N, CA, C, O and CB atoms as a CASP TS submission, in Angstrom:
PFRMAT TS
TARGET T0000
AUTHOR 0000-0000-0000
METHOD Language model
MODEL 1
PARENT N/A
ATOM      1  N   UNK     1       7.928  14.002  16.504  1.00  0.00           N
ATOM      2  CA  UNK     1       7.810  12.697  15.901  1.00  0.00           C
ATOM      3  C   UNK     1       6.390  12.528  15.372  1.00  0.00           C
ATOM      4  O   UNK     1       5.426  12.967  15.999  1.00  0.00           O
ATOM      5  CB  UNK     1       8.167  11.585  16.914  1.00  0.00           C
ATOM      6  N   UNK     2       6.273  11.889  14.214  1.00  0.00           N
ATOM      7  CA  UNK     2       4.974  11.708  13.575  1.00  0.00           C
ATOM      8  C   UNK     2       4.184  10.613  14.287  1.00  0.00           C
ATOM      9  O   UNK     2       4.736   9.594  14.701  1.00  0.00           O
ATOM     10  CB  UNK     2       5.146  11.364  12.081  1.00  0.00           C
ATOM     11  N   UNK     3       2.894  10.845  14.418  1.00  0.00           N
ATOM     12  CA  UNK     3       2.064   9.827  15.041  1.00  0.00           C
ATOM     13  C   UNK     3       1.554   8.845  13.990  1.00  0.00           C
ATOM     14  O   UNK     3       1.847   8.990  12.803  1.00  0.00           O
ATOM     15  CB  UNK     3       0.887  10.475  15.791  1.00  0.00           C
ATOM     16  N   UNK     4       0.800   7.859  14.425  1.00  0.00           N
ATOM     17  CA  UNK     4       0.368   6.770  13.533  1.00  0.00           C
ATOM     18  C   UNK     4      -0.583   7.255  12.443  1.00  0.00           C
ATOM     19  O   UNK     4      -0.515   6.765  11.316  1.00  0.00           O
ATOM     20  CB  UNK     4      -0.307   5.668  14.342  1.00  0.00           C
ATOM     21  N   UNK     5      -1.463   8.200  12.746  1.00  0.00           N
ATOM     22  CA  UNK     5      -2.404   8.675  11.727  1.00  0.00           C
ATOM     23  C   UNK     5      -1.686   9.427  10.612  1.00  0.00           C
ATOM     24  O   UNK     5      -2.083   9.343   9.450  1.00  0.00           O
ATOM     25  CB  UNK     5      -3.464   9.575  12.363  1.00  0.00           C
ATOM     26  N   UNK     6      -0.634  10.160  10.959  1.00  0.00           N
ATOM     27  CA  UNK     6       0.150  10.852   9.935  1.00  0.00           C
ATOM     28  C   UNK     6       0.868   9.852   9.046  1.00  0.00           C
ATOM     29  O   UNK     6       0.931  10.037   7.830  1.00  0.00           O
ATOM     30  CB  UNK     6       1.163  11.807  10.579  1.00  0.00           C
ATOM     31  N   UNK     7       1.405   8.802   9.634  1.00  0.00           N
ATOM     32  CA  UNK     7       2.087   7.784   8.847  1.00  0.00           C
ATOM     33  C   UNK     7       1.102   7.052   7.936  1.00  0.00           C
ATOM     34  O   UNK     7       1.444   6.713   6.803  1.00  0.00           O
ATOM     35  CB  UNK     7       2.803   6.789   9.767  1.00  0.00           C
ATOM     36  N   UNK     8      -0.118   6.803   8.420  1.00  0.00           N
ATOM     37  CA  UNK     8      -1.131   6.179   7.570  1.00  0.00           C
ATOM     38  C   UNK     8      -1.481   7.073   6.389  1.00  0.00           C
ATOM     39  O   UNK     8      -1.679   6.581   5.278  1.00  0.00           O
ATOM     40  CB  UNK     8      -2.390   5.865   8.381  1.00  0.00           C
ATOM     41  N   UNK     9      -1.558   8.379   6.615  1.00  0.00           N
ATOM     42  CA  UNK     9      -1.835   9.319   5.523  1.00  0.00           C
ATOM     43  C   UNK     9      -0.730   9.276   4.481  1.00  0.00           C
ATOM     44  O   UNK     9      -1.007   9.241   3.282  1.00  0.00           O
ATOM     45  CB  UNK     9      -1.992  10.747   6.064  1.00  0.00           C
ATOM     46  N   UNK    10       0.504   9.279   4.922  1.00  0.00           N
ATOM     47  CA  UNK    10       1.637   9.220   4.001  1.00  0.00           C
ATOM     48  C   UNK    10       1.631   7.897   3.245  1.00  0.00           C
ATOM     49  O   UNK    10       1.867   7.872   2.037  1.00  0.00           O
ATOM     50  CB  UNK    10       2.969   9.400   4.761  1.00  0.00           C
ATOM     51  N   UNK    11       1.362   6.795   3.946  1.00  0.00           N
ATOM     52  CA  UNK    11       1.302   5.488   3.294  1.00  0.00           C
ATOM     53  C   UNK    11       0.190   5.430   2.250  1.00  0.00           C
ATOM     54  O   UNK    11       0.379   4.848   1.182  1.00  0.00           O
ATOM     55  CB  UNK    11       1.096   4.390   4.332  1.00  0.00           C
ATOM     56  N   UNK    12      -0.957   6.019   2.542  1.00  0.00           N
ATOM     57  CA  UNK    12      -2.070   6.011   1.590  1.00  0.00           C
ATOM     58  C   UNK    12      -1.743   6.853   0.366  1.00  0.00           C
ATOM     59  O   UNK    12      -2.071   6.463  -0.755  1.00  0.00           O
ATOM     60  CB  UNK    12      -3.353   6.525   2.256  1.00  0.00           C
ATOM     61  N   UNK    13      -1.107   7.995   0.560  1.00  0.00           N
ATOM     62  CA  UNK    13      -0.703   8.826  -0.580  1.00  0.00           C
ATOM     63  C   UNK    13       0.285   8.073  -1.454  1.00  0.00           C
ATOM     64  O   UNK    13       0.172   8.099  -2.679  1.00  0.00           O
ATOM     65  CB  UNK    13      -0.085  10.156  -0.098  1.00  0.00           C
ATOM     66  N   UNK    14       1.256   7.401  -0.837  1.00  0.00           N
ATOM     67  CA  UNK    14       2.205   6.592  -1.605  1.00  0.00           C
ATOM     68  C   UNK    14       1.503   5.439  -2.310  1.00  0.00           C
ATOM     69  O   UNK    14       1.874   5.071  -3.425  1.00  0.00           O
ATOM     70  CB  UNK    14       3.307   6.051  -0.690  1.00  0.00           C
ATOM     71  N   UNK    15       0.487   4.867  -1.662  1.00  0.00           N
ATOM     72  CA  UNK    15      -0.249   3.759  -2.262  1.00  0.00           C
ATOM     73  C   UNK    15      -1.031   4.213  -3.489  1.00  0.00           C
ATOM     74  O   UNK    15      -1.240   3.425  -4.411  1.00  0.00           O
ATOM     75  CB  UNK    15      -1.196   3.138  -1.241  1.00  0.00           C
ATOM     76  N   UNK    16      -1.459   5.451  -3.514  1.00  0.00           N
ATOM     77  CA  UNK    16      -2.170   5.965  -4.685  1.00  0.00           C
ATOM     78  C   UNK    16      -1.187   6.239  -5.822  1.00  0.00           C
ATOM     79  O   UNK    16      -1.490   5.973  -6.985  1.00  0.00           O
ATOM     80  CB  UNK    16      -2.953   7.251  -4.329  1.00  0.00           C
ATOM     81  N   UNK    17      -0.023   6.764  -5.489  1.00  0.00           N
ATOM     82  CA  UNK    17       0.975   7.076  -6.516  1.00  0.00           C
ATOM     83  C   UNK    17       1.635   5.811  -7.049  1.00  0.00           C
ATOM     84  O   UNK    17       1.710   5.606  -8.261  1.00  0.00           O
ATOM     85  CB  UNK    17       2.040   8.022  -5.954  1.00  0.00           C
ATOM     86  N   UNK    18       2.112   4.969  -6.144  1.00  0.00           N
ATOM     87  CA  UNK    18       2.776   3.720  -6.525  1.00  0.00           C
ATOM     88  C   UNK    18       2.391   2.659  -5.498  1.00  0.00           C
ATOM     89  O   UNK    18       3.043   2.539  -4.460  1.00  0.00           O
ATOM     90  CB  UNK    18       4.345   3.896  -6.606  1.00  0.00           C
ATOM     91  N   UNK    19       1.336   1.888  -5.778  1.00  0.00           N
ATOM     92  CA  UNK    19       0.775   0.975  -4.784  1.00  0.00           C
ATOM     93  C   UNK    19       1.758   0.011  -4.119  1.00  0.00           C
ATOM     94  O   UNK    19       1.711  -0.119  -2.895  1.00  0.00           O
ATOM     95  CB  UNK    19      -0.279   0.190  -5.419  1.00  0.00           C
ATOM     96  N   UNK    20       2.645  -0.672  -4.846  1.00  0.00           N
ATOM     97  CA  UNK    20       3.546  -1.602  -4.157  1.00  0.00           C
ATOM     98  C   UNK    20       4.491  -0.915  -3.167  1.00  0.00           C
ATOM     99  O   UNK    20       4.869  -1.511  -2.158  1.00  0.00           O
ATOM    100  CB  UNK    20       4.360  -2.360  -5.174  1.00  0.00           C
ATOM    101  N   UNK    21       4.869   0.325  -3.446  1.00  0.00           N
ATOM    102  CA  UNK    21       5.762   1.031  -2.533  1.00  0.00           C
ATOM    103  C   UNK    21       5.093   1.305  -1.196  1.00  0.00           C
ATOM    104  O   UNK    21       5.710   1.124  -0.146  1.00  0.00           O
ATOM    105  CB  UNK    21       6.225   2.335  -3.155  1.00  0.00           C
ATOM    106  N   UNK    22       3.837   1.740  -1.224  1.00  0.00           N
ATOM    107  CA  UNK    22       3.111   1.996   0.021  1.00  0.00           C
ATOM    108  C   UNK    22       2.965   0.740   0.860  1.00  0.00           C
ATOM    109  O   UNK    22       3.111   0.782   2.082  1.00  0.00           O
ATOM    110  CB  UNK    22       1.742   2.572  -0.279  1.00  0.00           C
ATOM    111  N   UNK    23       2.677  -0.374   0.209  1.00  0.00           N
ATOM    112  CA  UNK    23       2.519  -1.648   0.923  1.00  0.00           C
ATOM    113  C   UNK    23       3.871  -2.136   1.429  1.00  0.00           C
ATOM    114  O   UNK    23       3.962  -2.666   2.536  1.00  0.00           O
ATOM    115  CB  UNK    23       1.871  -2.716   0.007  1.00  0.00           C
ATOM    116  N   UNK    24       4.918  -1.962   0.631  1.00  0.00           N
ATOM    117  CA  UNK    24       6.253  -2.396   1.045  1.00  0.00           C
ATOM    118  C   UNK    24       6.717  -1.634   2.286  1.00  0.00           C
ATOM    119  O   UNK    24       7.297  -2.231   3.193  1.00  0.00           O
ATOM    120  CB  UNK    24       7.259  -2.201  -0.102  1.00  0.00           C
ATOM    121  N   UNK    25       6.472  -0.341   2.336  1.00  0.00           N
ATOM    122  CA  UNK    25       6.885   0.447   3.494  1.00  0.00           C
ATOM    123  C   UNK    25       6.115   0.060   4.751  1.00  0.00           C
ATOM    124  O   UNK    25       6.626   0.202   5.861  1.00  0.00           O
ATOM    125  CB  UNK    25       6.697   1.926   3.212  1.00  0.00           C
ATOM    126  N   UNK    26       4.901  -0.424   4.584  1.00  0.00           N
ATOM    127  CA  UNK    26       4.083  -0.824   5.739  1.00  0.00           C
ATOM    128  C   UNK    26       4.401  -2.250   6.205  1.00  0.00           C
ATOM    129  O   UNK    26       4.512  -2.496   7.406  1.00  0.00           O
ATOM    130  CB  UNK    26       2.597  -0.715   5.390  1.00  0.00           C
ATOM    131  N   UNK    27       4.548  -3.199   5.254  1.00  0.00           N
ATOM    132  CA  UNK    27       4.669  -4.611   5.607  1.00  0.00           C
ATOM    133  C   UNK    27       6.023  -5.221   5.294  1.00  0.00           C
ATOM    134  O   UNK    27       6.336  -6.298   5.802  1.00  0.00           O
ATOM    135  CB  UNK    27       3.623  -5.384   4.907  1.00  0.00           C
ATOM    136  N   UNK    28       6.824  -4.577   4.486  1.00  0.00           N
ATOM    137  CA  UNK    28       8.064  -5.209   4.039  1.00  0.00           C
ATOM    138  C   UNK    28       7.770  -6.146   2.885  1.00  0.00           C
ATOM    139  O   UNK    28       6.785  -5.973   2.167  1.00  0.00           O
ATOM    140  CB  UNK    28       8.747  -5.971   5.195  1.00  0.00           C
ATOM    141  N   UNK    29       8.621  -7.133   2.710  1.00  0.00           N
ATOM    142  CA  UNK    29       8.513  -8.037   1.556  1.00  0.00           C
ATOM    143  C   UNK    29       7.695  -9.279   1.931  1.00  0.00           C
ATOM    144  O   UNK    29       8.135 -10.408   1.712  1.00  0.00           O
ATOM    145  CB  UNK    29       9.927  -8.451   1.050  1.00  0.00           C
ATOM    146  N   UNK    30       6.529  -9.066   2.486  1.00  0.00           N
ATOM    147  CA  UNK    30       5.639 -10.170   2.867  1.00  0.00           C
ATOM    148  C   UNK    30       4.624 -10.405   1.765  1.00  0.00           C
ATOM    149  O   UNK    30       4.701  -9.795   0.699  1.00  0.00           O
ATOM    150  CB  UNK    30       4.921  -9.872   4.211  1.00  0.00           C
ATOM    151  N   UNK    31       3.681 -11.283   2.020  1.00  0.00           N
ATOM    152  CA  UNK    31       2.705 -11.688   1.008  1.00  0.00           C
ATOM    153  C   UNK    31       1.836 -10.512   0.546  1.00  0.00           C
ATOM    154  O   UNK    31       1.408 -10.493  -0.608  1.00  0.00           O
ATOM    155  CB  UNK    31       1.818 -12.804   1.558  1.00  0.00           C
ATOM    156  N   UNK    32       1.567  -9.541   1.408  1.00  0.00           N
ATOM    157  CA  UNK    32       0.767  -8.380   1.011  1.00  0.00           C
ATOM    158  C   UNK    32       1.437  -7.614  -0.117  1.00  0.00           C
ATOM    159  O   UNK    32       0.771  -7.155  -1.045  1.00  0.00           O
ATOM    160  CB  UNK    32       0.535  -7.454   2.205  1.00  0.00           C
ATOM    161  N   UNK    33       2.750  -7.475  -0.037  1.00  0.00           N
ATOM    162  CA  UNK    33       3.496  -6.770  -1.079  1.00  0.00           C
ATOM    163  C   UNK    33       3.375  -7.496  -2.415  1.00  0.00           C
ATOM    164  O   UNK    33       3.134  -6.861  -3.442  1.00  0.00           O
ATOM    165  CB  UNK    33       4.974  -6.632  -0.683  1.00  0.00           C
ATOM    166  N   UNK    34       3.537  -8.810  -2.414  1.00  0.00           N
ATOM    167  CA  UNK    34       3.492  -9.574  -3.658  1.00  0.00           C
ATOM    168  C   UNK    34       2.104  -9.559  -4.280  1.00  0.00           C
ATOM    169  O   UNK    34       1.969  -9.483  -5.501  1.00  0.00           O
ATOM    170  CB  UNK    34       3.929 -11.007  -3.410  1.00  0.00           C
ATOM    171  N   UNK    35       1.068  -9.632  -3.442  1.00  0.00           N
ATOM    172  CA  UNK    35      -0.300  -9.537  -3.967  1.00  0.00           C
ATOM    173  C   UNK    35      -0.514  -8.179  -4.617  1.00  0.00           C
ATOM    174  O   UNK    35      -1.086  -8.088  -5.703  1.00  0.00           O
ATOM    175  CB  UNK    35      -1.340  -9.765  -2.842  1.00  0.00           C
ATOM    176  N   UNK    36      -0.060  -7.136  -3.959  1.00  0.00           N
ATOM    177  CA  UNK    36      -0.213  -5.786  -4.495  1.00  0.00           C
ATOM    178  C   UNK    36       0.576  -5.614  -5.792  1.00  0.00           C
ATOM    179  O   UNK    36       0.098  -4.975  -6.730  1.00  0.00           O
ATOM    180  CB  UNK    36       0.239  -4.749  -3.461  1.00  0.00           C
ATOM    181  N   UNK    37       1.761  -6.170  -5.848  1.00  0.00           N
ATOM    182  CA  UNK    37       2.577  -6.071  -7.056  1.00  0.00           C
ATOM    183  C   UNK    37       1.891  -6.768  -8.237  1.00  0.00           C
ATOM    184  O   UNK    37       1.849  -6.223  -9.340  1.00  0.00           O
ATOM    185  CB  UNK    37       3.970  -6.682  -6.812  1.00  0.00           C
ATOM    186  N   UNK    38       1.366  -7.948  -8.010  1.00  0.00           N
ATOM    187  CA  UNK    38       0.684  -8.681  -9.078  1.00  0.00           C
ATOM    188  C   UNK    38      -0.572  -7.942  -9.531  1.00  0.00           C
ATOM    189  O   UNK    38      -0.832  -7.829 -10.729  1.00  0.00           O
ATOM    190  CB  UNK    38       0.323 -10.098  -8.609  1.00  0.00           C
ATOM    191  N   UNK    39      -1.350  -7.438  -8.573  1.00  0.00           N
ATOM    192  CA  UNK    39      -2.547  -6.682  -8.941  1.00  0.00           C
ATOM    193  C   UNK    39      -2.196  -5.407  -9.698  1.00  0.00           C
ATOM    194  O   UNK    39      -2.917  -5.013 -10.615  1.00  0.00           O
ATOM    195  CB  UNK    39      -3.356  -6.339  -7.697  1.00  0.00           C
ATOM    196  N   UNK    40      -1.102  -4.762  -9.325  1.00  0.00           N
ATOM    197  CA  UNK    40      -0.678  -3.554 -10.022  1.00  0.00           C
ATOM    198  C   UNK    40      -0.220  -3.881 -11.443  1.00  0.00           C
ATOM    199  O   UNK    40      -0.441  -3.093 -12.362  1.00  0.00           O
ATOM    200  CB  UNK    40       0.448  -2.855  -9.246  1.00  0.00           C
ATOM    201  N   UNK    41       0.411  -5.027 -11.624  1.00  0.00           N
ATOM    202  CA  UNK    41       0.802  -5.426 -12.972  1.00  0.00           C
ATOM    203  C   UNK    41      -0.414  -5.707 -13.854  1.00  0.00           C
ATOM    204  O   UNK    41      -0.387  -5.447 -15.056  1.00  0.00           O
ATOM    205  CB  UNK    41       1.698  -6.658 -12.914  1.00  0.00           C
ATOM    206  N   UNK    42      -1.478  -6.237 -13.254  1.00  0.00           N
ATOM    207  CA  UNK    42      -2.714  -6.467 -14.007  1.00  0.00           C
ATOM    208  C   UNK    42      -3.451  -5.170 -14.302  1.00  0.00           C
ATOM    209  O   UNK    42      -4.142  -5.063 -15.315  1.00  0.00           O
ATOM    210  CB  UNK    42      -3.627  -7.410 -13.242  1.00  0.00           C
ATOM    211  N   UNK    43      -3.311  -4.203 -13.440  1.00  0.00           N
ATOM    212  CA  UNK    43      -3.967  -2.914 -13.623  1.00  0.00           C
ATOM    213  C   UNK    43      -3.679  -2.013 -12.448  1.00  0.00           C
ATOM    214  O   UNK    43      -3.596  -2.469 -11.307  1.00  0.00           O
ATOM    215  CB  UNK    43      -5.475  -3.087 -13.802  1.00  0.00           C
ATOM    216  N   UNK    44      -3.527  -0.745 -12.724  1.00  0.00           N
ATOM    217  CA  UNK    44      -3.146   0.192 -11.670  1.00  0.00           C
ATOM    218  C   UNK    44      -4.254   0.353 -10.628  1.00  0.00           C
ATOM    219  O   UNK    44      -3.970   0.434  -9.433  1.00  0.00           O
ATOM    220  CB  UNK    44      -2.799   1.548 -12.276  1.00  0.00           C
ATOM    221  N   UNK    45      -5.492   0.400 -11.063  1.00  0.00           N
ATOM    222  CA  UNK    45      -6.628   0.592 -10.152  1.00  0.00           C
ATOM    223  C   UNK    45      -6.783  -0.573  -9.170  1.00  0.00           C
ATOM    224  O   UNK    45      -6.951  -0.315  -7.978  1.00  0.00           O
ATOM    225  CB  UNK    45      -7.919   0.764 -10.954  1.00  0.00           C
ATOM    226  N   UNK    46      -6.736  -1.841  -9.600  1.00  0.00           N
ATOM    227  CA  UNK    46      -6.807  -2.928  -8.612  1.00  0.00           C
ATOM    228  C   UNK    46      -5.663  -2.875  -7.602  1.00  0.00           C
ATOM    229  O   UNK    46      -5.847  -3.216  -6.433  1.00  0.00           O
ATOM    230  CB  UNK    46      -6.795  -4.275  -9.319  1.00  0.00           C
ATOM    231  N   UNK    47      -4.491  -2.450  -8.050  1.00  0.00           N
ATOM    232  CA  UNK    47      -3.358  -2.301  -7.137  1.00  0.00           C
ATOM    233  C   UNK    47      -3.611  -1.235  -6.094  1.00  0.00           C
ATOM    234  O   UNK    47      -3.280  -1.416  -4.922  1.00  0.00           O
ATOM    235  CB  UNK    47      -2.101  -1.971  -7.909  1.00  0.00           C
ATOM    236  N   UNK    48      -4.197  -0.122  -6.511  1.00  0.00           N
ATOM    237  CA  UNK    48      -4.517   0.960  -5.571  1.00  0.00           C
ATOM    238  C   UNK    48      -5.560   0.497  -4.568  1.00  0.00           C
ATOM    239  O   UNK    48      -5.418   0.734  -3.368  1.00  0.00           O
ATOM    240  CB  UNK    48      -5.023   2.209  -6.324  1.00  0.00           C
ATOM    241  N   UNK    49      -6.600  -0.159  -5.047  1.00  0.00           N
ATOM    242  CA  UNK    49      -7.672  -0.610  -4.154  1.00  0.00           C
ATOM    243  C   UNK    49      -7.114  -1.562  -3.103  1.00  0.00           C
ATOM    244  O   UNK    49      -7.410  -1.418  -1.917  1.00  0.00           O
ATOM    245  CB  UNK    49      -8.801  -1.297  -4.955  1.00  0.00           C
ATOM    246  N   UNK    50      -6.314  -2.529  -3.527  1.00  0.00           N
ATOM    247  CA  UNK    50      -5.762  -3.473  -2.572  1.00  0.00           C
ATOM    248  C   UNK    50      -4.786  -2.797  -1.621  1.00  0.00           C
ATOM    249  O   UNK    50      -4.783  -3.094  -0.426  1.00  0.00           O
ATOM    250  CB  UNK    50      -5.077  -4.613  -3.298  1.00  0.00           C
ATOM    251  N   UNK    51      -3.961  -1.894  -2.131  1.00  0.00           N
ATOM    252  CA  UNK    51      -2.978  -1.208  -1.282  1.00  0.00           C
ATOM    253  C   UNK    51      -3.660  -0.402  -0.182  1.00  0.00           C
ATOM    254  O   UNK    51      -3.258  -0.459   0.980  1.00  0.00           O
ATOM    255  CB  UNK    51      -2.093  -0.287  -2.128  1.00  0.00           C
ATOM    256  N   UNK    52      -4.683   0.341  -0.553  1.00  0.00           N
ATOM    257  CA  UNK    52      -5.402   1.145   0.453  1.00  0.00           C
ATOM    258  C   UNK    52      -6.085   0.223   1.455  1.00  0.00           C
ATOM    259  O   UNK    52      -6.080   0.504   2.653  1.00  0.00           O
ATOM    260  CB  UNK    52      -6.451   2.079  -0.224  1.00  0.00           C
ATOM    261  N   UNK    53      -6.672  -0.872   0.982  1.00  0.00           N
ATOM    262  CA  UNK    53      -7.297  -1.837   1.889  1.00  0.00           C
ATOM    263  C   UNK    53      -6.258  -2.435   2.844  1.00  0.00           C
ATOM    264  O   UNK    53      -6.495  -2.503   4.050  1.00  0.00           O
ATOM    265  CB  UNK    53      -7.993  -2.959   1.086  1.00  0.00           C
ATOM    266  N   UNK    54      -5.126  -2.863   2.320  1.00  0.00           N
ATOM    267  CA  UNK    54      -4.108  -3.501   3.155  1.00  0.00           C
ATOM    268  C   UNK    54      -3.532  -2.532   4.188  1.00  0.00           C
ATOM    269  O   UNK    54      -3.237  -2.926   5.316  1.00  0.00           O
ATOM    270  CB  UNK    54      -2.987  -4.055   2.282  1.00  0.00           C
ATOM    271  N   UNK    55      -3.374  -1.277   3.803  1.00  0.00           N
ATOM    272  CA  UNK    55      -2.802  -0.298   4.729  1.00  0.00           C
ATOM    273  C   UNK    55      -3.791   0.084   5.821  1.00  0.00           C
ATOM    274  O   UNK    55      -3.400   0.290   6.969  1.00  0.00           O
ATOM    275  CB  UNK    55      -2.359   0.948   3.973  1.00  0.00           C
ATOM    276  N   UNK    56      -5.075   0.180   5.469  1.00  0.00           N
ATOM    277  CA  UNK    56      -6.053   0.664   6.447  1.00  0.00           C
ATOM    278  C   UNK    56      -6.635  -0.427   7.343  1.00  0.00           C
ATOM    279  O   UNK    56      -7.198  -0.122   8.394  1.00  0.00           O
ATOM    280  CB  UNK    56      -7.168   1.351   5.732  1.00  0.00           C
ATOM    281  N   UNK    57      -6.508  -1.702   6.940  1.00  0.00           N
ATOM    282  CA  UNK    57      -7.064  -2.756   7.795  1.00  0.00           C
ATOM    283  C   UNK    57      -6.207  -2.916   9.057  1.00  0.00           C
ATOM    284  O   UNK    57      -5.002  -2.660   9.052  1.00  0.00           O
ATOM    285  CB  UNK    57      -7.147  -4.104   7.021  1.00  0.00           C
ATOM    286  N   UNK    58      -6.856  -3.339  10.113  1.00  0.00           N
ATOM    287  CA  UNK    58      -6.113  -3.532  11.379  1.00  0.00           C
ATOM    288  C   UNK    58      -6.241  -4.947  11.840  1.00  0.00           C
ATOM    289  O   UNK    58      -5.691  -5.309  12.880  1.00  0.00           O
ATOM    290  CB  UNK    58      -6.615  -2.583  12.475  1.00  0.00           C
TER
END
């Protein structure tokens, strides 16, 4: 079974490829997902930055 650090790595890789997907897999359809989706629509880089921040914060 994968541990938490491996799952964080996978989530971060997904967040770089498609930011809303990485956030959705971590939080579901909560406010973090919608913020990431809006930022990604404004620009891919802001979406990536927010996604990585949201996934790595504790």
